[in-house]
C-alpha positions in Angstrom: 120.1 127.7 46.0 118.5 129.3 42.9 117.2 126.9 40.2 115.6 128.7 37.3 114.1 125.4 35.9 112.5 124.6 39.4 111.0 128.2 39.5 109.5 127.8 36.1 108.2 124.3 37.0 106.4 125.9 40.0 105.0 128.8 38.0 103.6 126.4 35.3 102.1 124.2 38.1 100.4 127.3 39.6 99.1 128.4 36.2 97.5 125.0 35.8 95.9 125.3 39.2 94.5 128.7 38.3 92.8 127.1 35.3 91.1 124.5 37.5 90.0 126.5 40.6 86.5 125.8 41.9 83.9 128.1 40.3 83.6 131.6 41.8 87.0 131.5 43.5 88.2 135.1 44.4 91.8 136.1 43.7 93.7 139.2 44.0 94.5 140.5 40.4 97.7 142.0 38.9 97.7 145.7 39.3 98.1 146.8 35.7 95.5 146.4 33.0 98.0 145.1 30.6 99.1 142.3 33.1 95.5 141.3 33.9 94.8 140.9 30.2 98.1 138.9 29.8 97.0 136.6 32.7 93.6 136.2 31.0 95.3 135.2 27.7 97.5 132.6 29.5 94.6 131.0 31.2 92.9 130.6 27.8 95.9 128.9 26.1 95.4 125.3 25.0 96.7 122.8 27.5 99.5 121.6 25.0 100.8 125.1 24.5 104.1 126.0 26.3 103.2 129.3 28.1 106.8 130.6 28.3 107.4 129.9 24.5 104.0 131.6 23.7 105.0 134.7 25.8 108.4 134.9 24.1 106.9 134.6 20.6 103.7 136.8 20.9 104.2 139.1 23.9 107.9 140.0 23.8 107.6 143.8 24.3 105.3 143.5 27.2 107.4 140.8 28.8 110.5 143.0 28.4 108.6 145.8 30.2 107.5 143.5 33.0 111.1 142.2 33.4 112.7 145.6 33.6 110.1 146.7 36.1 110.8 143.6 38.2 114.6 144.2 37.9 114.3 147.7 39.2 111.9 146.5 41.9 114.6 144.1 43.0 117.1 146.8 42.9 115.0 149.0 45.2 114.8 146.0 47.6 118.5 145.5 47.6 119.1 149.2 48.4 116.4 149.2 51.1 118.1 146.1 52.6 121.5 147.8 52.8 119.9 150.8 54.5 118.2 148.5 57.1 121.4 146.7 57.7 123.2 149.9 58.5 120.4 150.9 60.7 121.0 147.9 62.8 124.6 148.6 63.0 126.2 146.5 60.3 129.0 148.6 58.8 128.9 147.7 55.0 127.2 145.4 52.6 129.0 142.2 51.4 131.6 142.6 48.7 129.3 141.2 46.0 126.5 143.6 47.0 128.7 146.5 47.0 130.1 145.6 43.6 126.6 145.3 42.2 125.2 148.5 43.8 128.2 150.8 43.7 127.4 154.3 45.1 123.7 153.4 45.4 124.5 152.0 48.9 125.4 155.6 49.9 122.1 157.2 48.8 120.4 159.3 51.5 117.4 157.7 53.2 115.0 160.3 51.6 116.2 159.5 48.1 113.3 159.3 45.5 115.2 157.3 43.0 112.6 154.6 42.7 109.4 156.6 43.4 108.3 156.4 39.8 108.3 152.6 39.9 104.9 151.5 41.6 105.1 148.5 43.8 101.6 147.5 42.6 101.2 148.2 39.0 103.4 148.5 36.0 105.5 151.6 35.0 105.4 153.1 31.6 108.3 152.2 29.2 109.7 155.8 29.3 109.6 155.8 33.0 111.5 152.6 33.2 114.2 153.8 30.7 114.6 157.1 32.7 114.8 155.4 36.1 117.4 152.9 34.7 119.5 155.7 33.2 119.4 157.6 36.5 120.3 154.5 38.4 123.3 153.9 36.2 124.7 157.5 36.6 124.2 157.4 40.4 125.7 153.9 40.7 129.0 154.9 39.1 131.3 152.2 37.8 132.2 149.9 40.7 134.6 147.0 40.3 133.2 143.9 38.5 130.9 141.9 40.7 131.8 138.5 41.8 129.2 136.0 40.4 126.0 136.7 42.1 123.0 134.3 42.1 121.5 133.4 38.8 118.2 134.5 37.3 117.1 138.0 38.2 120.3 138.8 40.0 122.5 138.4 37.0 120.1 140.0 34.7 120.1 143.1 37.0 123.9 143.1 36.8 123.7 142.9 33.0 121.2 145.7 32.8 123.3 148.0 35.0 126.3 147.3 32.8 124.6 148.2 29.4 126.1 151.1 27.5 124.0 154.3 27.8 123.1 154.3 24.1 121.4 150.8 24.4 117.7 150.7 24.9 117.2 148.3 27.7 113.7 147.2 26.6 114.9 146.5 23.1 118.0 144.6 24.4 115.8 142.5 26.8 113.4 141.7 23.9 116.2 140.7 21.4 118.8 139.2 23.7 117.0 137.7 26.7 113.6 136.9 25.3 113.2 133.5 27.0 114.4 134.7 30.3 112.1 137.8 30.3 109.2 135.6 29.3 109.8 133.3 32.3 110.1 136.5 34.6 106.8 137.8 33.2 105.1 134.5 34.0 106.5 134.5 37.5 105.4 138.1 38.2 101.9 137.2 37.1 101.8 134.1 39.3 103.0 136.2 42.3 100.3 138.7 41.8 97.3 136.3 41.1 97.1 135.0 44.7 94.6 134.4 47.5 93.6 137.3 49.6 95.6 136.1 52.6 99.2 135.1 52.8 99.1 133.0 55.9 98.0 129.7 57.4 94.6 131.3 58.2 91.7 129.3 56.7 88.7 131.1 58.3 86.3 129.7 60.8 87.0 126.0 61.5 84.3 123.6 60.2 85.9 120.3 60.9 89.1 118.7 62.1 90.4 115.2 61.4 93.4 113.3 62.8 94.4 110.7 60.3 97.7 109.6 61.7 98.4 108.2 58.3 102.1 107.0 57.8 104.1 107.1 54.5 107.5 105.6 54.3 110.0 106.5 51.5 112.9 104.4 50.3 115.5 106.6 52.0 114.0 106.1 55.4 111.9 109.3 55.6 108.8 108.6 57.7 105.9 111.1 57.0 102.9 111.3 59.3 99.8 113.1 58.4 98.8 114.4 61.8 95.9 116.6 61.2 93.7 118.1 58.4 91.6 121.1 59.3 88.7 122.2 57.1 87.7 125.9 57.2 85.3 128.2 55.6 88.2 129.7 53.6 90.5 126.8 53.0 92.2 123.5 54.1 95.2 123.1 56.3 97.3 120.0 56.5 99.8 119.3 59.3 102.5 116.8 58.6 105.5 115.5 60.8 108.6 113.8 59.4 111.5 112.1 60.8 114.6 110.4 59.4 117.4 108.5 61.3 120.3 110.9 61.9 122.7 108.1 61.1 121.3 108.0 57.6 122.2 111.5 56.8 125.5 112.1 54.9 127.7 114.4 57.0 131.0 116.4 56.8 133.3 116.9 59.7 133.1 120.6 60.1 129.4 121.1 59.4 126.7 121.7 62.1 122.9 121.4 62.1 122.9 118.8 59.2 119.2 118.1 58.5 117.0 116.8 55.6 114.5 119.1 54.1 111.4 117.6 52.4 109.1 120.5 51.2 105.8 118.7 52.0 102.6 118.7 50.1 102.3 121.6 47.6 99.3 120.6 45.6 95.7 119.6 46.3 93.1 118.3 43.9 89.7 116.8 44.4 87.6 114.1 42.6 85.7 116.8 40.6 88.8 117.9 38.8 89.2 121.1 40.9 92.7 122.3 42.1 93.5 124.4 45.1 96.2 127.0 45.5 99.0 126.6 48.0 98.2 129.8 50.1 101.0 129.5 52.6 103.6 127.1 53.9 105.6 126.9 57.2 108.1 124.3 58.2 110.2 123.8 61.4 113.2 121.5 61.5 114.4 119.8 64.7 117.0 117.2 65.8 117.0 114.7 68.6 119.8 112.2 69.5 118.5 109.7 66.9 116.1 111.6 64.6 116.1 114.5 62.3 112.6 115.9 62.3 110.3 118.4 60.6 106.8 119.8 61.2 105.2 121.2 58.1 101.9 123.0 57.8 100.4 123.9 54.5 97.2 125.9 53.8 95.3 125.5 50.5 92.8 128.0 49.1 89.7 128.0 48.7 87.6 125.7 50.8 86.6 122.3 49.4 84.1 122.6 46.6 80.5 121.4 47.2 80.1 117.9 45.9 83.8 116.8 46.3 84.0 113.5 48.2 87.7 112.8 48.0 91.0 114.9 48.2 94.5 114.0 47.0 97.3 115.9 48.5 100.5 115.8 46.3 104.1 116.4 47.1 105.8 117.2 43.8 109.4 117.6 45.1 111.7 115.2 43.3 114.3 115.0 46.0 115.0 115.5 49.7 117.7 118.0 50.2 120.4 117.4 53.0 122.2 120.5 54.1 124.2 121.9 57.0 126.0 125.0 58.2 129.7 125.8 58.3 130.5 128.0 61.2 132.3 131.3 60.8 136.1 131.2 60.8 139.1 133.5 60.0 138.4 133.3 56.2 134.6 133.4 56.6 133.0 136.0 58.8 129.5 134.6 58.4 128.1 131.1 58.7 127.8 129.4 55.3 125.0 127.0 54.2 126.3 123.9 52.5 124.2 121.5 50.5 125.5 118.0 51.0 123.4 115.9 48.8 119.9 115.5 47.1 118.3 112.1 47.8 116.0 111.1 44.9 112.4 111.1 45.7 109.5 110.6 43.4 106.3 112.6 43.9 104.1 111.4 46.7 100.3 111.3 46.9 98.0 110.8 49.9 94.2 110.6 49.7 91.4 111.1 52.0 87.7 111.1 52.0 86.0 114.5 52.6 84.0 114.3 55.9 80.4 115.2 55.4 80.7 118.0 57.9 83.6 119.6 56.0 81.6 121.0 53.1 
């Protein structure tokens, strides 16, 4: 489920991590000069300054440009998704997607509609305006869309519905300034990332097996099984289990399971922070237990001189969800969130083995 406040929280957390990376950490940069400068400006803001408010107040035109680029990039992804679905034999997109995309779903495979929007970089304002205008004309006027997801999806629908004589960049700057500021921050955080997007942490230097156990008030048992130190990062493996009888259920739901996102922050005793490079989780179920196995890689490797690490799980709840099977009125399975069990952030500390740095 989309939660814009949660997205902003994660982006602000990531920005704070970027400000405290170990010296010399290499990151991939945003593709456009303007975005690289904007990122540099954000990193230099005082700690008490709200980055989203600052972007809205001082970088409105650039944020509007970034947001329009992101919206058109999202639209490209949706059109490509429909094409791929058809390639696999699905007849048509869902009603909501058809209502949003209109005749764009019928574009030929070789259409160059989005060629002017670079996937790594930032299109010029006139290019963005021209592409949006062409998209509107080719899309036609489909029936009003059912409510889509929040955030970028609804913004895209609003952009497509703008009258032709309205400048989208001006409209974004004047009518959606806070939203486009948050979108600009998100795009920058997505682009400023480690070189790898995987659990790979380079050659292994040292492995520990803590078997540390953390119990929460709702009966979730968390076991830190393994911490692997590599030349490029640190990998933590965690297992969880919760009694199935503790989970709220609904009669027609299947695969009811809790989801605890795991550790998403890593700091050391020198004040350095480490980026969450990649996360993978697997859920399981036995007769008595609902289980998870979670692996998270942090970048870069532990800084020289660090003697203690703190892994932080900042999620404030454990989500319990299940699936409702297809039926006469529902051609596809439906994910249903049952409840969110309150859970404060958790911390687990360990000493850095001498052989790990």
